[in-house]
C-alpha positions as CSV (number, residue, x, y, z in Angstrom):
1,M,7.8,-14.0,-27.8
2,R,10.9,-12.0,-28.2
3,T,14.0,-12.5,-26.1
4,L,16.5,-9.6,-26.2
5,S,20.1,-9.3,-25.1
6,L,20.8,-6.6,-22.5
7,E,22.4,-4.4,-25.1
8,E,19.4,-4.7,-27.5
9,A,17.0,-3.9,-24.7
10,V,19.0,-0.8,-23.6
11,S,19.4,0.6,-27.1
12,G,15.7,0.4,-27.9
13,L,14.1,0.5,-24.4
14,G,11.3,2.9,-25.3
15,R,10.3,0.8,-28.3
16,W,10.4,-2.4,-26.3
17,L,8.3,-0.9,-23.6
18,E,5.7,0.3,-26.1
19,R,5.5,-3.2,-27.6
20,A,5.2,-4.8,-24.1
21,I,2.4,-2.4,-23.2
22,A,0.7,-3.4,-26.5
23,G,0.7,-7.0,-25.3
24,E,3.8,-8.5,-27.0
25,D,5.8,-10.9,-24.8
26,I,9.2,-9.3,-24.4
27,R,12.0,-10.9,-22.4
28,I,15.5,-9.6,-21.6
29,R,18.4,-12.0,-20.9
30,K,21.5,-11.2,-18.9
31,G,23.6,-14.3,-18.4
32,D,21.4,-17.1,-17.2
33,A,18.8,-14.6,-15.8
34,V,15.7,-13.8,-17.9
35,I,13.1,-11.1,-17.0
36,E,9.8,-10.2,-18.6
37,L,8.6,-6.8,-19.6
38,R,4.8,-6.6,-19.0
39,P,2.4,-4.0,-17.8
40,V,1.1,-4.2,-14.3
41,P,-2.7,-3.9,-14.1
42,A,-3.8,-0.7,-12.3
43,S,-5.5,-2.3,-9.3
44,G,-5.8,-0.5,-6.0
45,P,-8.0,-1.2,-3.1
46,P,-11.7,-1.1,-3.9
47,S,-13.4,2.2,-3.3
48,S,-15.3,2.5,-0.1
49,N,-18.7,2.4,-1.9
50,E,-17.7,-0.6,-4.1
51,C,-19.5,-3.8,-3.1
52,L,-17.7,-7.0,-4.0
53,S,-19.3,-10.4,-4.3
54,P,-17.7,-13.0,-2.0
55,R,-16.3,-14.7,-5.2
56,E,-14.7,-11.4,-6.4
57,A,-13.3,-10.7,-2.9
58,L,-11.8,-14.2,-2.8
59,R,-10.3,-13.7,-6.3
60,R,-8.7,-10.4,-5.3
61,L,-7.3,-11.8,-2.1
62,Q,-5.7,-14.7,-3.9
63,A,-4.3,-12.4,-6.6
64,E,-2.9,-9.8,-4.3
65,A,-1.8,-11.9,-1.4
66,H,-0.8,-15.0,-3.2
67,L,-3.1,-17.1,-1.0
68,T,-4.1,-20.6,-1.9
69,P,-7.8,-21.1,-2.4
70,D,-8.1,-22.8,1.0
71,Q,-6.3,-20.0,2.8
72,A,-8.4,-17.4,1.1
73,Q,-11.6,-19.2,2.0
74,Q,-10.5,-19.7,5.6
75,Y,-9.8,-15.9,5.8
76,L,-13.3,-15.1,4.5
77,N,-14.8,-17.5,6.9
78,E,-13.0,-15.8,9.8
79,V,-14.1,-12.4,8.7
80,H,-17.7,-13.6,8.4
81,D,-17.6,-15.2,11.9
82,E,-16.1,-12.0,13.4
83,R,-18.9,-9.9,11.8
84,L,-21.6,-12.2,13.1
85,A,-20.1,-12.1,16.6
86,A,-19.9,-8.2,16.5
87,E,-23.5,-8.0,15.4
88,A,-24.6,-10.4,18.2
89,R,-22.8,-8.1,20.8
90,R,-24.7,-5.0,19.5
91,P,-27.6,-3.9,21.7
92,A,-31.0,-4.3,20.0
């Protein structure tokens, strides 16, 4: 892990970004504050034809919404119950 001063980071920003993209832990310190340079994974909403397993859906909910496992499970249960109720209301 490398911690840089603000001046070091500014003078070689392109180089530090490349190293962070390559996986190196790069931090920048300004006073007492420290930030990390790291790539953000390219994750968007699943495509309409992508089928997620319940476990993967729960994992994505937790990662994107910062839910606790219990909150995510409760949400999935509610969605499931709503889907069952909608199917029950459909004419046969």
